[in-house]
Steps between C-alpha positions, in 0.01 A plus 500: 500500500738705717785264405409531132503879523840491671636279222368735232646800679839330531503417130401856413774640721761279332380603154524866596850454642611305194378783275663760725829310493502496120420871484763600757770282347423638155444871570595565863290564807464874431302427184270242656140623478215348697258544210732313266548225757125451536463491123781247458321256731150584378353630824349832599703761683263458792592132520870584479477762774311263725805271487773764483390844623799676344791463262730483802300204631565320171871571535509373856318180404740444210795547730368252757413236240836509322691510828313194628573310179867584524528401866319170441748410227796592720362291785453202269861528387625506858276215617612276216856498638478512877802269532725705270555868571675571172233333289221672693649845443571421137143386435341798676727755334463335160123513527507868598735603219300308241171645622633856510630460147151449365292690757554879509293538815721261694811675371368838611392373841835340578729770364315834510574547130240564234589548136372825348281570799350152497333407826580830671232430757598143578870570534435709812403173669822316413639545852215287634577222250870518583435478875251216460740292288782559748286401799374188326850388404631562851218298656560214258876483558452521876264200495680292238857556621486598869873445560609775265646791693229772539727780383616302195138405429388861504782603269430209264130580473573867436755405235254264330225761476725788396696300244178368349360853470829615342490222242138588418597861427808411296524140393854400404418141412211253484268458801644152554862619504419800717311279744797263525741785571271657760447163668876443523546843657216453748629161615850639557359785708262275693775257597767760567476460879267204553536125510213414268593237243341545161505230232694608189308615196412229252674678213172561323318830542190451715185531300312810617175421680199556279711476182326346207 
């Protein structure tokens, strides 16, 4: 029975977050109302408050869930190309750009920009998302390509994250083309002072991880 209750609670939590996501994406976080959220899912306000004691708690849970989904996709893109630095960066960046294009929460978290006040609460947490993505990328590159010069590696990771955020804010081309350009830049920076040999790109844009 305890396991069954945990399963039910998890499902309820996901339903509440799904409804909150739709409401925030449609009307903005400022207009999210706990009573409306409870009604959308068909539960009492008491049940809602037992799961999320405040509107801010809903926002924090939304932030954590979307951030985790984004980071999982980035990690999958990197892991799929551990023997090819350029392809790994291209896949991870392509996934991020594609996801941000259809997910306003991800865009706000990674760029601190919200359209017409959208996600004004969540955007204050974008620094945490930025730092987490940078740390994850640095750890990955350190493990996958240990011979890359540490200074060049740090610069390359910073360039990858900042260029990706810039392309999210103002896309000049398709996610695939932007990812290819960013990957080329990152590889040039990463190998500027090191001896790491990276296989040339295949000529075909890497398919973003998680792409359907």
